[in-house]
PASEBA-1860 file (N, C-alpha, C; in nm, 3 decimals):
! residues 100
1> MRAVFIGA> -1.048/0.768/-0.768/-0.944/0.687/-0.779/-0.915/0.615/-0.641 ~ -0.868/0.497/-0.651/-0.839/0.403/-0.532/-0.696/0.357/-0.543 ~ -0.623/0.390/-0.434/-0.476/0.349/-0.420/-0.452/0.267/-0.297 ~ -0.369/0.164/-0.314/-0.322/0.089/-0.213/-0.181/0.097/-0.191 ~ -0.134/0.114/-0.065/0.003/0.126/-0.042/0.057/0.009/0.043 ~ 0.172/-0.036/0.026/0.233/-0.145/0.105/0.352/-0.069/0.168 ~ 0.342/-0.067/0.300/0.449/0.002/0.391/0.391/0.143/0.426 ~ 0.399/0.172/0.548/0.361/0.305/0.591/0.477/0.404/0.612
9> SATTQATA> 0.560/0.413/0.507/0.683/0.488/0.512/0.646/0.640/0.510 ~ 0.745/0.728/0.513/0.713/0.873/0.511/0.660/0.910/0.375 ~ 0.723/0.834/0.272/0.673/0.862/0.126/0.518/0.820/0.112 ~ 0.485/0.712/0.173/0.346/0.667/0.171/0.263/0.766/0.240 ~ 0.299/0.817/0.365/0.221/0.909/0.432/0.200/1.029/0.353 ~ 0.293/1.089/0.298/0.295/1.220/0.226/0.207/1.200/0.102 ~ 0.219/1.092/0.029/0.145/1.062/-0.093/-0.002/1.035/-0.056 ~ -0.022/0.952/0.039/-0.166/0.918/0.089/-0.226/1.053/0.127
17> RMLLQRGH> -0.166/1.137/0.213/-0.218/1.263/0.256/-0.271/1.346/0.135 ~ -0.197/1.355/0.038/-0.215/1.434/-0.088/-0.335/1.369/-0.154 ~ -0.348/1.249/-0.170/-0.454/1.183/-0.235/-0.589/1.195/-0.162 ~ -0.578/1.181/-0.029/-0.701/1.187/0.056/-0.754/1.341/0.044 ~ -0.663/1.434/0.050/-0.700/1.583/0.030/-0.783/1.594/-0.103 ~ -0.750/1.524/-0.196/-0.818/1.533/-0.334/-0.933/1.448/-0.351 ~ -0.975/1.379/-0.240/-1.098/1.300/-0.245/-1.080/1.152/-0.282 ~ -0.950/1.108/-0.292/-0.938/0.964/-0.340/-0.940/0.869/-0.228
25> EVVIIESD> -0.966/0.748/-0.250/-0.973/0.641/-0.159/-0.833/0.571/-0.139 ~ -0.784/0.566/-0.015/-0.658/0.509/0.023/-0.664/0.395/0.124 ~ -0.579/0.289/0.095/-0.570/0.178/0.188/-0.420/0.155/0.199 ~ -0.380/0.148/0.334/-0.239/0.127/0.365/-0.228/-0.022/0.424 ~ -0.134/-0.100/0.372/-0.100/-0.237/0.429/0.029/-0.219/0.505 ~ 0.034/-0.259/0.629/0.151/-0.244/0.708/0.158/-0.367/0.799 ~ 0.285/-0.414/0.813/0.305/-0.533/0.896/0.328/-0.502/1.049 ~ 0.356/-0.377/1.077/0.372/-0.334/1.216/0.255/-0.271/1.270
33> SSRIESVS> 0.186/-0.338/1.363/0.061/-0.282/1.417/0.077/-0.150/1.482 ~ 0.191/-0.136/1.555/0.216/-0.001/1.628/0.239/0.114/1.533 ~ 0.289/0.080/1.420/0.290/0.189/1.313/0.163/0.219/1.260 ~ 0.075/0.122/1.237/-0.062/0.148/1.189/-0.132/0.241/1.293 ~ -0.117/0.205/1.432/-0.178/0.296/1.526/-0.124/0.446/1.515 ~ 0.007/0.450/1.505/0.064/0.587/1.482/0.027/0.668/1.364 ~ 0.031/0.595/1.260/-0.005/0.662/1.128/-0.151/0.698/1.134 ~ -0.241/0.608/1.173/-0.397/0.629/1.171/-0.427/0.755/1.245
41> EGLDCGYL> -0.349/0.800/1.337/-0.392/0.926/1.411/-0.398/1.051/1.315 ~ -0.313/1.041/1.203/-0.303/1.155/1.113/-0.370/1.136/0.973 ~ -0.393/1.001/0.943/-0.450/0.968/0.817/-0.577/0.895/0.831 ~ -0.681/0.944/0.787/-0.808/0.880/0.792/-0.838/0.800/0.659 ~ -0.785/0.681/0.671/-0.798/0.589/0.550/-0.814/0.450/0.602 ~ -0.825/0.356/0.494/-0.828/0.215/0.536/-0.695/0.153/0.572 ~ -0.699/0.062/0.659/-0.578/-0.010/0.694/-0.584/-0.158/0.693 ~ -0.488/-0.231/0.650/-0.484/-0.381/0.663/-0.347/-0.418/0.723
49> HGDGSRPA> -0.356/-0.506/0.819/-0.244/-0.544/0.899/-0.180/-0.671/0.845 ~ -0.055/-0.678/0.815/-0.007/-0.795/0.760/0.105/-0.776/0.653 ~ 0.152/-0.890/0.605/0.271/-0.878/0.499/0.214/-0.850/0.363 ~ 0.240/-0.744/0.314/0.183/-0.692/0.181/0.237/-0.774/0.063 ~ 0.325/-0.865/0.065/0.360/-0.958/-0.043/0.279/-1.079/-0.030 ~ 0.198/-1.110/0.062/0.112/-1.227/0.067/-0.005/-1.218/-0.026 ~ -0.027/-1.315/-0.115/-0.148/-1.308/-0.202/-0.274/-1.291/-0.127 ~ -0.298/-1.366/-0.028/-0.423/-1.355/0.052/-0.455/-1.219/0.091
57> LLREADPE> -0.352/-1.142/0.149/-0.374/-1.006/0.191/-0.397/-0.914/0.088 ~ -0.327/-0.936/-0.019/-0.354/-0.849/-0.145/-0.475/-0.861/-0.193 ~ -0.531/-0.982/-0.196/-0.673/-1.006/-0.239/-0.775/-0.930/-0.156 ~ -0.744/-0.921/-0.035/-0.834/-0.844/0.062/-0.835/-0.687/0.020 ~ -0.733/-0.641/-0.044/-0.723/-0.508/-0.074/-0.807/-0.472/-0.208 ~ -0.861/-0.578/-0.265/-0.960/-0.578/-0.379/-0.892/-0.520/-0.500 ~ -0.796/-0.597/-0.573/-0.725/-0.547/-0.693/-0.804/-0.505/-0.805 ~ -0.923/-0.559/-0.816/-1.005/-0.516/-0.936/-1.065/-0.379/-0.912
65> RTDLLYCL> -1.087/-0.331/-0.793/-1.138/-0.194/-0.776/-1.018/-0.094/-0.761 ~ -0.899/-0.132/-0.761/-0.782/-0.047/-0.720/-0.720/-0.004/-0.858 ~ -0.684/0.128/-0.855/-0.617/0.182/-0.974/-0.473/0.181/-0.965 ~ -0.417/0.189/-0.844/-0.264/0.180/-0.831/-0.230/0.109/-0.705 ~ -0.126/0.032/-0.709/-0.059/-0.039/-0.607/0.080/0.015/-0.595 ~ 0.103/0.087/-0.465/0.241/0.143/-0.446/0.312/0.040/-0.354 ~ 0.432/-0.002/-0.389/0.510/-0.087/-0.308/0.621/-0.005/-0.245 ~ 0.609/0.050/-0.131/0.699/0.143/-0.075/0.758/0.111/0.056
73> TDNDQANI> 0.781/-0.010/0.082/0.857/-0.051/0.215/1.004/-0.015/0.197 ~ 1.074/-0.032/0.308/1.208/-0.001/0.308/1.296/-0.119/0.271 ~ 1.229/-0.227/0.214/1.294/-0.356/0.178/1.269/-0.365/0.035 ~ 1.377/-0.366/-0.052/1.362/-0.385/-0.196/1.312/-0.515/-0.233 ~ 1.355/-0.620/-0.164/1.298/-0.752/-0.200/1.158/-0.769/-0.178 ~ 1.105/-0.714/-0.066/0.964/-0.709/-0.039/0.886/-0.632/-0.132 ~ 0.938/-0.511/-0.177/0.872/-0.438/-0.278/0.860/-0.505/-0.417 ~ 0.970/-0.568/-0.457/0.976/-0.641/-0.584/0.870/-0.761/-0.574
81> LASLVGRT> 0.881/-0.849/-0.473/0.789/-0.957/-0.456/0.642/-0.905/-0.454 ~ 0.613/-0.807/-0.371/0.473/-0.751/-0.363/0.421/-0.697/-0.497 ~ 0.509/-0.646/-0.567/0.469/-0.589/-0.705/0.449/-0.694/-0.801 ~ 0.526/-0.808/-0.802/0.500/-0.923/-0.896/0.367/-0.994/-0.853 ~ 0.348/-1.013/-0.718/0.218/-1.080/-0.669/0.108/-0.987/-0.713 ~ 0.110/-0.855/-0.693/0.008/-0.767/-0.725/-0.033/-0.764/-0.866 ~ 0.073/-0.772/-0.955/0.037/-0.781/-1.103/-0.027/-0.908/-1.137 ~ 0.006/-1.021/-1.076/-0.064/-1.142/-1.101/-0.197/-1.151/-1.055
89> LGFKRVVC> -0.228/-1.069/-0.947/-0.362/-1.062/-0.889/-0.458/-0.964/-0.959 ~ -0.398/-0.881/-1.053/-0.481/-0.797/-1.129/-0.481/-0.655/-1.099 ~ -0.387/-0.601/-1.021/-0.382/-0.467/-0.999/-0.334/-0.397/-1.128 ~ -0.412/-0.289/-1.162/-0.396/-0.223/-1.296/-0.263/-0.170/-1.314 ~ -0.213/-0.088/-1.211/-0.086/-0.027/-1.218/-0.009/-0.050/-1.089 ~ 0.118/-0.081/-1.105/0.205/-0.105/-0.987/0.324/-0.026/-0.988 ~ 0.353/0.048/-0.873/0.471/0.132/-0.858/0.554/0.071/-0.748 ~ 0.687/0.032/-0.790/0.775/-0.034/-0.711/0.891/0.043/-0.663
97> KIKN> 0.921/0.075/-0.537/1.036/0.148/-0.497/1.154/0.058/-0.472 ~ 1.268/0.082/-0.543/1.393/0.012/-0.529/1.508/0.109/-0.500 ~ 1.568/0.077/-0.392/1.674/0.180/-0.353/1.807/0.137/-0.414 ~ 1.839/0.007/-0.406/1.974/-0.042/-0.450/1.956/-0.108/-0.593
END
């Protein structure tokens, strides 16, 4: 299975760690490069730097090969937008975190 996460939150890190331990492929999209550096020390997976709601960046994540797109930033609007863009690009399943 291949999973793409938008946002390197604590939830993302815990879920990605579990998936990696089970042999799945994980890609994390994060807009903060220092956060990527920090997270990459503990998680051996793919990383893309940028805004996960941008169609061009989501295309780089290869929607056709991806089983799940997780939109887990701390911003509800960004999660909703990324999930809608992800669906239009062909991600098979999309999980969108909404706090409010």
